[in-house]
C-alpha positions in Angstrom: -26.3 50.3 -64.0 -27.8 52.3 -61.1 -29.4 50.3 -58.4 -32.7 52.2 -58.7 -32.9 51.4 -62.4 -32.2 47.7 -61.8 -35.0 47.6 -59.2 -37.4 49.4 -61.6 -36.7 46.9 -64.4 -37.2 44.0 -62.0 -40.6 45.5 -60.9 -41.6 46.0 -64.5 -40.7 42.4 -65.3 -42.6 41.1 -62.3 -45.6 43.2 -63.1 -45.5 42.0 -66.7 -45.4 38.4 -65.5 -48.3 39.0 -63.1 -50.4 40.4 -66.0 -49.8 37.4 -68.2 -53.3 35.8 -68.6 -53.4 32.1 -67.6 -54.6 29.4 -69.9 -57.9 28.2 -68.5 -59.6 26.5 -71.5 -58.7 23.0 -72.6 -58.1 22.4 -76.3 -59.8 19.0 -76.9 -59.7 19.5 -80.7 -55.9 19.7 -80.7 -55.5 16.7 -78.5 -57.8 14.7 -80.8 -55.8 15.6 -83.8 -52.9 13.4 -82.6 -54.6 10.2 -81.5 -52.7 6.9 -82.2 -55.0 6.1 -85.1 -54.3 9.5 -86.7 -50.6 9.2 -86.1 -50.5 5.9 -88.0 -51.4 7.9 -91.1 -48.8 10.6 -90.4 -45.7 8.7 -89.2 -44.4 5.9 -91.3 -40.9 4.3 -91.1 -38.5 5.9 -88.7 -35.7 3.3 -88.8 -34.0 1.0 -91.3 -34.4 -2.6 -90.1 -31.7 -4.6 -92.0 -32.1 -8.2 -93.0 -28.5 -9.4 -93.5 -28.2 -12.1 -96.1 -26.4 -15.4 -95.5 -24.0 -15.6 -98.5 -22.7 -12.0 -98.6 -22.5 -8.7 -96.7 -25.6 -7.5 -98.5 -28.9 -6.7 -96.7 -32.4 -5.7 -97.6 -35.0 -3.6 -95.9 -38.5 -2.1 -96.4 -39.1 1.6 -95.8 -42.5 3.4 -95.9 -43.2 7.0 -96.6 -46.2 9.0 -97.9 -45.3 7.4 -101.2 -46.0 4.0 -99.9 -43.6 1.1 -99.2 -40.4 0.6 -101.0 -38.0 -2.3 -100.8 -34.2 -1.9 -101.2 -31.2 -4.1 -101.5 -27.9 -2.8 -100.3 -24.4 -3.9 -101.3 -22.0 -2.4 -98.7 -18.9 -3.6 -100.5 -19.9 -1.8 -103.7 -21.5 1.1 -101.8 -24.7 0.4 -103.9 -28.3 1.0 -103.0 -31.0 -0.2 -105.4 -34.7 -0.7 -105.4 -35.3 -4.4 -105.1 -37.8 -4.2 -108.0 -39.8 -1.8 -110.1 -43.0 -1.5 -108.1 -45.2 -0.5 -111.1 -43.9 -3.4 -113.2 -44.3 -5.9 -110.3 -47.8 -4.6 -109.5 -48.9 -5.1 -113.1 -47.5 -8.6 -113.2 -49.2 -9.7 -110.0 -52.5 -8.2 -111.2 -52.4 -10.3 -114.4 -52.1 -13.5 -112.3 -54.3 -12.7 -109.3 -57.0 -10.8 -111.3 -57.2 -8.2 -108.5 -55.9 -4.7 -109.2 -52.6 -3.9 -107.5 -50.8 -0.5 -107.4 -47.2 0.4 -106.7 -48.1 2.7 -103.7 -50.3 0.0 -102.2 -48.3 -3.1 -102.9 -48.9 -5.6 -100.1 -46.1 -8.1 -100.1 -46.0 -10.4 -97.1 -43.4 -12.9 -95.8 -40.7 -11.7 -98.1 -37.4 -13.6 -98.0 -34.4 -14.3 -100.2 -34.0 -17.8 -101.6 -31.8 -19.9 -103.9 -28.7 -18.0 -104.9 -30.0 -14.8 -103.3 -30.9 -13.4 -106.7 -34.5 -14.6 -106.1 -37.0 -13.5 -103.5 -40.2 -15.3 -102.4 -43.3 -13.5 -101.1 -47.0 -13.8 -100.8 -50.0 -11.6 -101.6 -53.6 -11.9 -100.4 -56.4 -11.7 -103.0 -60.0 -10.6 -102.6 -61.4 -14.1 -103.3 -62.5 -16.4 -100.5 -61.0 -19.8 -100.0 -61.9 -22.6 -97.5 -59.6 -22.6 -94.5 -57.3 -25.5 -94.5 -58.0 -26.4 -90.9 -61.8 -26.3 -91.3 -62.4 -29.5 -93.2 -63.7 -31.4 -90.1 -66.1 -28.6 -89.1 -69.8 -28.8 -89.8 -69.6 -25.4 -91.5 -66.3 -24.6 -93.3 -64.9 -21.2 -92.5 -63.5 -18.9 -95.1 -60.3 -16.9 -95.5 -58.9 -14.9 -98.4 -57.0 -16.9 -101.0 -53.2 -16.4 -100.8 -50.9 -16.5 -103.9 -47.3 -17.4 -103.6 -44.6 -16.0 -105.9 -40.9 -16.2 -106.8 -39.3 -13.1 -108.3 -35.9 -12.9 -110.0 -34.1 -9.7 -109.1 -31.8 -9.9 -112.1 -34.2 -10.2 -115.0 -37.6 -9.4 -113.4 -39.1 -12.9 -113.9 -42.2 -13.5 -111.8 -43.3 -17.1 -111.2 -46.5 -18.2 -109.4 -45.8 -21.1 -107.1 -48.8 -23.2 -108.0 -49.7 -25.8 -105.3 -47.1 -24.3 -102.9 -47.6 -25.2 -99.3 -46.3 -22.6 -97.0 -44.4 -23.9 -94.0 -46.5 -23.4 -90.9 -45.2 -21.2 -88.2 -43.5 -23.0 -85.3 -46.0 -23.5 -82.6 -45.0 -22.0 -79.3 -44.8 -25.4 -77.6 -42.0 -26.7 -79.9 -38.4 -26.4 -78.9 -36.6 -27.7 -81.9 -33.0 -28.8 -81.9 -30.5 -27.1 -84.1 -30.3 -30.1 -86.5 -34.2 -30.2 -86.6 -34.3 -33.9 -85.6 -35.7 -33.5 -82.1 -38.6 -31.5 -80.8 -39.0 -31.1 -77.0 -42.1 -29.9 -75.3 -44.0 -29.9 -72.0 -47.1 -31.9 -71.1 -48.7 -32.8 -67.8 -45.8 -31.0 -66.0 -43.2 -33.3 -67.6 -41.0 -33.2 -70.7 -41.7 -35.1 -73.9 -40.1 -35.3 -77.3 -41.0 -36.3 -80.9 -39.0 -36.8 -84.0 -39.1 -34.7 -87.2 -41.7 -36.9 -88.9 -44.1 -36.7 -86.1 -43.5 -33.0 -85.7 -44.6 -32.6 -89.3 -47.8 -34.4 -88.5 -48.4 -32.1 -85.6 -47.9 -29.1 -87.8 -50.6 -30.4 -90.1 -53.0 -31.4 -87.3 -52.0 -31.1 -83.6 -54.7 -33.6 -82.7 -53.6 -36.3 -85.1 -54.0 -39.6 -83.1 -51.1 -41.2 -84.9 -48.5 -38.8 -83.6 -45.9 -40.7 -81.5 -44.7 -38.9 -78.4 -42.0 -40.1 -76.0 -41.9 -39.1 -72.3 -38.6 -37.9 -71.0 -39.4 -37.2 -67.3 -42.0 -38.7 -65.0 -41.7 -36.8 -61.7 -43.2 -33.5 -62.8 -45.9 -32.0 -60.6 -48.0 -28.9 -60.5 -45.8 -25.9 -59.5 -42.8 -28.3 -59.7 -42.9 -28.6 -63.4 -40.4 -29.0 -66.2 -42.4 -26.4 -68.2 -44.8 -23.5 -67.6 -44.7 -19.8 -66.9 -41.6 -20.1 -64.8 -40.5 -17.3 -62.4 -42.8 -15.4 -60.1 -44.2 -12.0 -60.7 -47.2 -12.7 -62.9 -49.5 -15.4 -63.9 -49.6 -17.1 -67.3 -53.1 -15.8 -68.0 -54.8 -19.2 -67.5 -58.1 -19.1 -65.6 -59.6 -22.1 -63.9 -61.7 -22.7 -67.0 -58.6 -22.4 -69.3 -56.6 -24.7 -67.1 -59.1 -27.5 -67.4 -59.6 -27.0 -71.1 -55.8 -27.0 -71.8 -54.7 -29.6 -69.4 -53.8 -32.2 -72.1 -52.3 -29.7 -74.6 -48.6 -29.4 -75.3 -46.8 -26.6 -73.5 -43.6 -24.7 -74.1 -40.5 -25.5 -72.0 -37.8 -22.9 -71.4 -34.7 -24.8 -72.4 -31.3 -24.1 -74.2 -29.7 -26.4 -76.8 -26.1 -27.3 -77.3 -24.9 -26.3 -80.8 -24.4 -30.0 -81.8 -28.0 -30.9 -80.7 -26.8 -33.6 -78.4 -27.8 -31.9 -75.1 -30.0 -29.3 -73.7 -30.2 -27.6 -70.3 -33.0 -26.1 -68.2 -33.7 -24.7 -64.8 -36.5 -26.3 -62.9 -38.1 -24.4 -60.0 -40.0 -26.0 -57.1 -42.7 -23.3 -56.4 -45.0 -25.5 -54.4 -44.5 -23.6 -51.1 -44.7 -20.2 -52.8 -48.0 -18.5 -51.9 -50.9 -18.0 -54.4 -52.3 -14.8 -55.8 -55.6 -14.4 -57.7 -57.4 -12.1 -60.1 -61.1 -12.6 -61.1 -62.3 -11.9 -64.6 -65.8 -10.6 -64.0 -66.4 -10.3 -67.8 -65.9 -14.0 -68.5 -68.9 -15.7 -70.2 -71.1 -17.2 -68.9 -69.7 -16.6 -65.3 -66.6 -15.0 -63.8 -63.4 -17.0 -63.9 -60.6 -17.2 -61.4 -56.9 -17.0 -62.3 -54.6 -18.5 -59.7 -50.8 -18.0 -59.9 -47.7 -18.3 -57.7 -46.5 -14.8 -56.7 -43.6 -14.3 -54.3 -43.8 -11.0 -52.4 -41.0 -9.0 -50.7 -39.8 -10.6 -47.5 -41.7 -13.9 -48.0 -40.1 -16.9 -46.5 -41.5 -19.2 -49.1 -39.2 -19.0 -52.1 -38.8 -21.1 -55.2 -36.0 -23.7 -55.2 -34.2 -24.1 -58.5 -32.4 -27.0 -60.0 -30.0 -27.1 -63.0 -30.6 -30.1 -65.3 -28.7 -31.4 -68.3 -30.4 -33.8 -70.7 -28.6 -36.2 -73.0 -30.7 -36.4 -76.2 -29.4 -39.7 -77.6 -29.4 -41.6 -74.2 -32.7 -40.0 -73.2 -31.3 -39.4 -69.7 -30.7 -36.4 -67.5 -28.8 -35.5 -64.4 -28.7 -32.6 -61.9 -25.7 -30.2 -61.7 -25.2 -29.0 -58.2 -25.1 -25.2 -58.3 -26.2 -24.2 -54.8 -24.4 -21.4 -53.0 -26.9 -18.9 -51.6 -30.2 -19.3 -49.8 -33.1 -18.5 -52.1 -30.7 -18.0 -55.0 -31.7 -17.4 -58.6 -30.3 -19.3 -61.5 -30.2 -17.8 -65.0 -28.9 -19.7 -68.0 -27.4 -17.5 -70.7 -28.5 -17.9 -74.3 -26.1 -17.4 -77.3 -26.4 -14.1 -79.0 -28.7 -14.1 -82.1 -27.2 -14.7 -85.5 -28.3 -11.8 -87.7 -28.3 -13.7 -91.0 -30.7 -16.2 -89.5 -33.5 -13.8 -88.7 -35.6 -14.8 -91.7 -35.3 -18.5 -91.1 -38.5 -20.5 -90.3 -37.2 -21.0 -86.8 -34.1 -20.4 -84.8 -33.1 -22.8 -82.1 -32.4 -21.3 -78.7 -28.8 -22.2 -78.1 -26.9 -22.0 -74.8 -24.0 -19.7 -74.6 -20.9 -21.8 -75.0 -19.5 -24.6 -77.2 -21.3 -27.9 -77.4 -19.7 -29.4 -74.3 -20.1 -26.4 -71.9 -22.5 -23.7 -71.0 -22.5 -20.5 -68.8 -25.0 -19.2 -66.3 -25.3 -17.0 -63.2 -26.3 -17.7 -59.7 -27.5 -14.7 -57.7 -28.0 -14.2 -53.9 -31.5 -13.1 -52.9 -30.2 -9.7 -51.7 -28.4 -9.4 -55.1 -25.2 -8.3 -53.4 -23.5 -11.4 -54.8 -23.5 -12.8 -58.3 -21.3 -15.7 -59.5 -20.7 -16.2 -63.2 -20.5 -20.0 -63.5 -19.7 -22.7 -66.1 -20.7 -26.3 -66.3 -19.8 -29.2 -68.6 -22.4 -31.6 -69.9 -20.9 -34.4 -67.8 -20.3 -32.3 -64.7 -22.2 -32.9 -61.5 -20.9 -29.7 -59.8 -20.9 -26.2 -61.4 -17.8 -24.0 -61.2 -17.8 -20.3 -60.3 -15.3 -18.6 -62.5 -16.0 -14.9 -61.8 -17.5 -13.4 -58.6 -19.1 -10.0 -58.3 -19.8 -8.4 -54.9 -21.2 -5.0 -53.9 -23.1 -3.5 -50.9 -26.0 -2.6 -53.2 -27.4 -4.8 -56.0 -25.1 -6.3 -58.6 -26.1 -6.3 -62.2 -24.6 -8.3 -65.1 -24.8 -8.6 -68.8 -24.3 -11.6 -71.0 -20.7 -12.9 -71.1 -18.8 -12.4 -74.3 -16.9 -15.5 -75.5 -13.6 -15.2 -77.4 -12.7 -18.3 -79.5 -15.4 -20.5 -78.0 -14.6 -19.5 -74.4 -10.7 -19.7 -74.4 -11.1 -16.1 -73.2 -14.0 -14.3 -71.6 -15.2 -10.7 -71.8 -17.2 -9.6 -68.7 -19.3 -6.5 -68.1 -19.0 -5.1 -64.6 -19.7 -2.0 -62.5 -17.0 -2.9 -59.9 -15.3 0.5 -60.2 -18.5 2.5 -60.1 -18.9 2.6 -63.9 -19.9 -0.1 -66.3 -16.9 -1.4 -68.1 -15.5 -4.5 -69.8 -12.9 -6.9 -68.4 -10.8 -9.6 -70.2 -10.4 -13.0 -68.5 -8.8 -16.2 -69.5 -11.1 -19.3 -69.9 -10.4 -20.3 -66.3 -11.7 -17.0 -64.9 -8.3 -15.3 -64.2 -8.4 -11.5 -64.9 -6.0 -10.5 -67.6 -6.8 -6.8 -67.9 -9.5 -4.1 -67.8 -10.5 -3.3 -71.4 -12.4 0.0 -70.9 -12.2 2.5 -68.1 -13.2 6.1 -67.2 -16.3 8.0 -66.2 -18.7 6.6 -68.8 -21.1 3.7 -69.1 -20.6 0.7 -71.4 -23.9 -0.8 -72.4 -23.6 -4.0 -74.4 -21.3 -6.1 -76.5 -22.3 -5.6 -80.2 -19.7 -7.8 -81.8 -16.4 -9.7 -81.1 -13.7 -10.1 -83.7 -11.6 -13.0 -82.4 -8.9 -12.8 -85.1 -8.2 -9.1 -84.9 -8.9 -9.1 -81.1 -11.4 -6.2 -81.3 -14.4 -5.6 -79.2 -17.4 -3.7 -80.6 -19.6 -2.2 -78.0 -22.3 0.4 -77.3 -21.7 3.0 -74.6 -22.9 6.5 -73.5 -21.6 9.4 -71.5 -18.1 9.4 -73.0 -18.4 12.3 -75.5 -17.8 15.6 -73.8 -20.6 18.2 -74.1 -23.2 15.7 -75.1 -26.3 14.5 -73.3 -24.8 11.6 -71.4 -27.7 9.3 -72.3 -27.0 9.3 -76.1 -25.8 5.9 -77.1 -22.9 5.4 -79.5 -20.9 2.5 -81.1 -17.2 2.0 -80.3 -14.4 -0.4 -81.0 -11.4 -1.2 -78.8 -8.6 -3.7 -78.7 -8.8 -6.5 -76.1 -5.8 -4.8 -74.4 -7.7 -1.5 -74.1 -5.8 0.2 -76.9 -7.3 2.0 -79.9 -10.7 3.0 -78.4 -12.5 4.6 -81.3 -15.9 6.2 -81.7 -17.6 4.8 -84.9 -20.8 6.8 -85.3 -20.2 10.5 -84.2 -23.0 13.0 -83.8 -25.0 14.2 -80.8 -27.9 11.9 -81.3 -29.4 8.8 -79.8 -28.0 5.9 -81.9 -29.4 2.4 -82.5 -27.0 0.1 -84.3 -27.3 -3.2 -86.2 -24.0 -4.9 -87.1 -23.5 -7.8 -89.4 -22.2 -11.1 -88.1 -18.8 -10.6 -89.6 -18.3 -7.2 -88.0 -17.7 -5.5 -91.3 -20.6 -3.0 -91.5 -23.4 -1.6 -89.4 -26.6 0.4 -89.9 -26.9 3.4 -87.7 -30.4 4.8 -86.9 -30.2 8.1 -85.1 -32.2 11.1 -84.0 -33.1 13.3 -81.1 -36.5 14.2 -79.8 -36.1 17.4 -81.8 -34.7 16.0 -85.1 -36.1 14.0 -88.0 -34.8 10.3 -87.8 -32.1 9.3 -90.2 -30.3 6.1 -91.1 -26.7 5.7 -92.4 -24.5 2.8 -93.3 -20.9 2.6 -91.9 -18.1 0.2 -92.1 -16.4 -1.2 -89.0 -13.7 1.5 -89.2 -16.3 4.2 -88.7 -16.2 5.4 -92.3 -19.6 6.3 -93.8 -20.5 4.2 -96.7 -23.8 5.9 -97.6 -26.8 7.7 -96.3 -29.8 5.3 -96.4 -33.0 7.1 -95.4 -34.6 10.2 -93.8 -38.0 9.7 -92.2 -40.9 11.3 -94.0 -42.6 13.5 -91.4 -44.2 15.8 -93.9 -47.8 14.9 -92.9 -47.0 15.3 -89.2 -45.6 18.8 -89.7 -48.5 19.7 -92.0 -50.8 18.8 -89.1 -49.0 21.4 -87.0 -46.5 19.3 -85.1 -43.6 21.0 -83.5 -40.6 19.4 -81.9 -40.2 19.5 -78.1 -37.2 21.0 -76.4 -34.5 19.1 -74.5 -33.1 20.8 -71.4 -30.7 20.4 -68.5 -31.2 21.4 -64.9 -29.8 20.6 -61.5 -31.0 18.0 -59.0 -32.1 19.0 -55.5 -28.5 18.8 -54.4 -27.5 21.6 -56.7 -24.7 19.5 -58.2 -26.1 16.5 -60.2 -27.2 17.3 -63.8 -30.7 16.2 -64.6 -31.8 15.9 -68.3 -35.3 16.2 -69.6 -37.7 17.3 -72.3 -40.3 20.1 -72.5 -43.4 19.6 -74.6 -45.4 22.7 -75.4 -48.8 23.1 -77.1 -48.3 23.5 -80.8 -50.2 26.8 -80.6 -48.0 27.9 -77.8 -48.2 31.6 -76.8 -45.3 32.8 -74.6 -47.4 35.7 -73.3 -49.8 33.3 -71.5 -49.2 31.3 -68.3 -49.6 27.5 -68.6 -49.9 24.9 -65.9 -47.1 22.4 -65.7 -47.6 18.6 -65.8 -44.8 16.1 -65.1 -45.0 12.7 -66.7 -42.9 10.4 -64.5 -41.5 6.9 -64.3 -39.0 6.3 -61.5 -37.3 3.2 -62.9 -34.8 2.5 -61.5 -34.2 0.4 -64.6 -35.1 3.3 -66.9 -36.5 6.9 -66.9 -39.5 8.3 -68.7 -37.4 10.6 -70.9 -37.4 10.0 -74.6 -34.0 10.6 -76.2 -34.9 9.7 -79.8 -37.9 10.7 -81.9 -40.8 8.3 -81.5 -44.3 7.7 -82.6 -45.8 7.2 -79.1 -47.0 10.7 -78.1 -50.0 10.1 -75.8 -48.4 11.1 -72.5 -46.3 14.0 -73.7 -47.1 15.8 -77.0 -50.8 14.9 -77.0 -51.5 15.9 -73.4 -49.7 19.1 -73.9 -52.2 20.1 -76.6 -54.9 20.4 -74.0 -53.1 23.5 -72.8 -50.3 22.4 -70.5 -46.5 22.4 -70.5 -45.6 18.7 -70.1 -42.2 17.8 -68.8 -40.3 14.6 -68.5 -37.1 14.4 -66.6 -34.8 12.0 -64.8 -33.9 11.9 -61.2 -31.1 10.7 -59.0 -31.6 6.9 -58.6 -33.2 6.7 -62.1 -31.5 5.5 -65.3 -28.8 2.8 -65.1 -26.9 4.2 -68.0 -25.0 6.7 -65.8 -22.7 6.0 -62.8 -23.5 3.3 -60.3 -23.8 6.0 -57.7 -26.5 7.8 -59.8 -28.4 4.5 -60.4 -28.3 3.4 -56.7 -29.1 6.7 -55.2 -32.6 5.5 -54.2 -31.5 2.2 -52.7 -33.3 1.9 -49.3 -35.8 4.8 -50.0 -37.8 3.6 -53.0 -40.9 5.6 -52.4 -39.5 9.1 -51.9 -36.0 9.1 -53.5 -36.9 10.9 -56.8 -39.5 13.4 -55.6 -37.2 16.2 -54.4 -35.6 16.3 -57.9 -39.0 16.4 -59.6 -39.9 19.4 -57.5 -36.5 21.1 -57.8 -36.4 20.9 -61.6 -40.0 22.2 -61.9 -39.1 25.2 -59.8 -36.0 25.9 -61.9 -38.0 25.7 -65.1 -40.5 28.1 -63.8 -37.7 30.5 -62.9 -36.3 30.1 -66.4 -39.6 30.4 -68.3 -42.2 33.0 -67.1 -44.9 31.2 -69.0 -44.9 28.3 -66.5 -47.3 28.7 -63.7 -45.6 27.1 -60.7 -48.8 27.3 -58.7 -50.4 24.8 -61.0 -48.3 21.7 -61.1 -49.7 18.3 -61.9 -48.1 14.8 -62.2 -49.0 11.6 -64.0 -47.4 8.1 -64.3 -48.2 4.5 -65.1 -47.0 1.4 -63.2 -44.0 2.7 -61.2 -45.0 6.1 -62.4 -48.4 5.5 -60.8 -46.7 4.7 -57.5 -44.4 7.8 -57.9 -47.2 10.3 -58.9 -49.4 9.4 -55.9 -46.3 9.6 -53.6 -45.6 13.1 -54.9 -49.1 14.3 -54.0 -48.6 12.9 -50.5 -45.0 13.9 -49.8 -45.3 17.4 -51.3 -49.1 18.1 -51.0 -48.7 21.9 -51.2 -46.7 21.7 -54.4 -48.3 19.0 -56.6 -52.0 19.9 -57.0 -53.3 17.2 -59.4 -52.3 13.6 -60.2 -53.5 10.9 -62.4 -51.9 7.6 -61.2 -52.6 4.5 -63.3 -51.8 0.9 -62.2 -49.4 2.0 -59.5 -47.6 -0.4 -57.2 -48.6 1.7 -54.2 -48.0 -0.9 -51.6 -44.7 -2.7 -52.6 -45.2 -5.2 -49.8 -47.7 -6.9 -52.1 -45.7 -6.3 -55.3 -43.4 -8.9 -56.7 -40.2 -9.4 -54.7 -37.9 -9.2 -57.7 -38.3 -5.5 -58.3 -38.8 -4.4 -54.7 -36.1 -6.4 -53.1 -33.6 -5.5 -55.8 -34.1 -1.7 -56.0 -35.1 -1.0 -52.5 -33.1 -3.7 -50.8 -33.6 -6.7 -48.5 -31.4 -7.5 -45.6 -30.1 -11.1 -45.2 -30.0 -12.0 -41.5 -28.2 -15.1 -40.2 -29.2 -16.1 -36.7 -26.9 -17.6 -34.0 -28.3 -21.0 -35.0 -27.3 -20.4 -38.6 -30.8 -19.9 -40.0 -31.1 -17.3 -42.7 -34.0 -14.9 -43.0 -34.7 -11.8 -45.1 -36.0 -8.6 -43.6 -37.8 -6.1 -45.8 -39.3 -2.7 -45.0 -40.4 0.0 -47.4 -42.5 3.2 -47.3 -45.9 2.7 -48.8 -48.4 5.2 -50.2 -51.3 4.1 -47.9 -49.2 5.1 -44.9 -49.2 8.8 -45.8 -52.7 9.0 -47.4 -53.8 11.4 -44.7 -51.5 14.1 -46.4 -53.6 14.4 -49.6 -54.7 18.0 -50.3 -55.1 18.1 -54.1 -57.1 16.1 -56.7 -56.1 12.5 -57.3 -57.4 10.1 -59.9 -56.5 6.4 -59.4 -57.0 3.7 -62.0 -56.3 0.0 -62.5 -57.2 -2.9 -64.7 -59.2 -5.4 -62.6 -57.2 -8.5 -63.9 -53.7 -6.9 -63.7 -51.5 -9.9 -62.8 -48.3 -7.7 -62.8 -49.2 -4.9 -60.4 -52.1 -6.5 -58.6 -55.3 -4.3 -58.3 -54.9 -4.7 -54.6 -52.2 -2.0 -54.8 -54.7 0.6 -55.9 -57.5 -0.7 -53.6 -55.3 -0.4 -50.6 -54.4 3.2 -51.2 -58.1 3.9 -52.0 -59.0 2.3 -48.6 -56.4 4.5 -46.8 -57.8 7.6 -48.5 -61.3 6.7 -47.5 -60.2 6.0 -43.9 -58.5 9.5 -43.9 -61.8 11.1 -45.1 -60.3 12.2 -48.4 -62.1 12.9 -51.6 -60.5 11.2 -54.7 -61.5 9.6 -57.9 -61.2 6.0 -59.1 -61.5 4.4 -62.6 -61.7 0.6 -62.8 -61.1 -0.8 -66.2 -62.9 -4.1 -66.6 -61.1 -7.0 -68.2 -57.8 -5.1 -68.5 -54.3 -6.1 -67.4 -51.3 -3.9 -66.8 -51.5 -2.3 -70.2 -55.0 -1.1 -70.9 -55.3 -2.6 -74.4 -58.6 -1.6 -76.0 -59.4 0.8 -73.2 -56.3 2.9 -73.7 -58.0 5.6 -75.7 -60.9 5.7 -73.2 -58.5 6.2 -70.3 -56.6 8.9 -72.2 -59.8 11.0 -72.4 -60.7 10.4 -68.7 -57.2 11.6 -67.9 -57.7 14.6 -70.2 -61.0 15.5 -68.4 -59.2 15.4 -65.0 -56.3 17.6 -65.9 -58.6 19.9 -67.9 -60.9 20.5 -65.0 -58.5 20.5 -62.0 -55.1 21.7 -63.5 -56.1 23.9 -66.4 -59.2 25.1 -64.6 -61.7 24.4 -67.5 -65.0 23.7 -65.6 -67.0 23.3 -68.8 -69.5 20.5 -68.6 -68.5 17.6 -70.7 -71.2 15.5 -72.4 -71.6 11.9 -71.2 -70.5 10.6 -74.6 -66.8 11.1 -75.4 -67.3 12.9 -78.7 -63.6 12.6 -79.7 -63.9 8.8 -79.6 -67.4 8.6 -81.2 -66.2 10.7 -84.1 -63.6 8.1 -85.0 -65.8 5.1 -84.6 -67.3 3.7 -87.9 -71.1 3.2 -87.8 -72.0 -0.3 -88.9 -75.0 -2.3 -89.6 -77.1 -4.0 -86.9 -75.6 -7.5 -87.7 -72.0 -6.3 -87.3 -70.1 -5.6 -84.2 -69.1 -2.0 -83.5 -66.1 -0.5 -81.7 -62.6 -1.7 -81.5 -61.0 -5.0 -80.7 -58.1 -5.3 -78.2 -55.5 -5.7 -81.0 -56.6 -2.4 -82.6 -55.0 -0.3 -79.9 -51.5 -0.2 -78.4 -51.4 -1.0 -74.7 -51.0 1.9 -72.3 -47.8 0.5 -70.9 -46.2 -0.6 -74.2 -43.7 2.3 -74.5 -42.1 1.6 -71.1 -40.5 -1.3 -69.3 -42.8 -2.9 -66.9 -41.4 -3.1 -63.4 -41.5 -6.8 -63.0 
């Protein structure tokens, strides 16, 4: 093609792009259409959640569509799926007994479980009639609740029996740690441990204040902040204010302990936190006067660290002894629990067992700099723990729960020692036998172990060529590394649930741009049957369109970065849209959805205002890639991901002319609040608008667990042999003078995870630098904004609409989109929403504590 012609075509294309009119009007109506309350009525079940039965390989599940709820029973051996009952017939039978009308599509069955020979189910339904609350007999005015009817139903012949006089077992109170044989119940009180027998526990279930309950004290040396029970590790308070503390001082408290399978022993870790410094938040909304919440909170570099002890208790002798496990200064001890038993999930309670046989348990001890982790074992009569596997790296070491073969005669360990996460086989004494998996892919977790066939079932990602490396799959492999087999193929994000016998598994799979589906496989990877396809018909009828996954290059031009583009559903490719990045730096995760989900506030819904919303990873982000990728930001926790965020945005603008690279915004919560503000200050001429919520802007006052791990802390040993820890990290307040664009900060005022002081310090620095910015303080809110989530969404929408989209329309004082959804009630009834009515702002991401 002649050079002049090429030049002419380029000029025509550039002129065409220049003439593309920009989007400058925010579409509030479209954003309101996809509020969480509306989505509840458009998105129903998206996954099959199997309840595996005890006496067979069968399982049951409930699945909801626009046709209501349906209950199914699956027999994998027969390859049979059946409705558990005829909904119309059962609704009619319940109506005859309860005298309230029931209908198949609105059949509210609660607490369903299988009983007897597993041909019977038991459930309850709530009637419209009032009944006196069972716990209100001593009150001056008895309170009311809706009468509950209890039923048994025969799945074979359709017999429905009302359980007249049935007394439903009460839920286990959170303070009760019940032994596997149910004979001993341990709990905390006055900083010590107590126990009661089964008979007295039954009294406590009926009335916790029963004066005839006999309690026995196990320990006597407990003290405040050196307790045998309580909130445990640092990094957040237990939510008790000074008023709560006084009110609850004599109540039973939960103790974090682990039982031996034979119920003869339990083990716990006791932390002496008395020298750890305090932190506080004030609840200004408390009635009648503000309350103070005080909690221990260790910050990065602090000298005052908790000191942990490992204690084993003998239940019959009512004695205990300490197991020496010390190795590193300021070390952390973590006792491993046994993996859950799937067939026990519907039991009234499940004891928390330790990992190991009755006479031995396993735990880890971790150096403060996390460069050293020992996998340890201890017997119930031991006085000194034994390190059986050692992990060492120059950055932080991570571990997963140990896999036990034949009660610990062999061990399967997860390790990143060769730069990728893989499994290793050891003998029971900790001698390496062989590496089980290897290669440039990431093993995630043990899903099942078949001792007899010597097969490991595990989840992993990044092995299948040509796929997004984040998509999780299920594999099996022999203990010797032979026979590695993919069990659930398909380029999707997979979530698996395997039965306890490793015979069958349910596979839930989707992408952000596909309808979720569920399939049943056997352990050979052969499909038994398709189970369900999610019903998104109402969502599509409302105009929903799937987002678009993409791949780009990091700022180094080599590393692949994966992300998702969310467009307005009325997208017009002839217009130019501003770009908004939703970010979360991790490094324990990335804010990039891989499967279809119902949480759409930050992506789909914000896009409807008239923006292109993008989520993407960055080097140093997700752990499910190489150890190099995950640790890229080690030592540079503030800035490490920003160059990739900028580089990918520029590539997308080059790829798609409808993206206006001169209008780039950014938003994040928690670690994303930290990152989004940093982006505005590190690249002030590129990022123009940010909304940063609950950010840990000054990591010197954030908890030491996250900062010291992901940024790094240096252990220094002096000539005298004293050990200290040196910590230094870049903070947002240090570069506040760089702000050029529009910044909205927000925080809850009683956030005991990321303390409000983080936001206040960056606000102070901005004021000192003579910068204009905006601040939203959410009263009575913690890290997730609870019942102010929707309010904050619309404040964020206002900000991006005005400063990124360029819509300068005056908004009324009242947020009409919220008022329109609020029911108007009488003068004697409360209006508005309660905290439990809304999902918390931070619920769809891992908090960074």
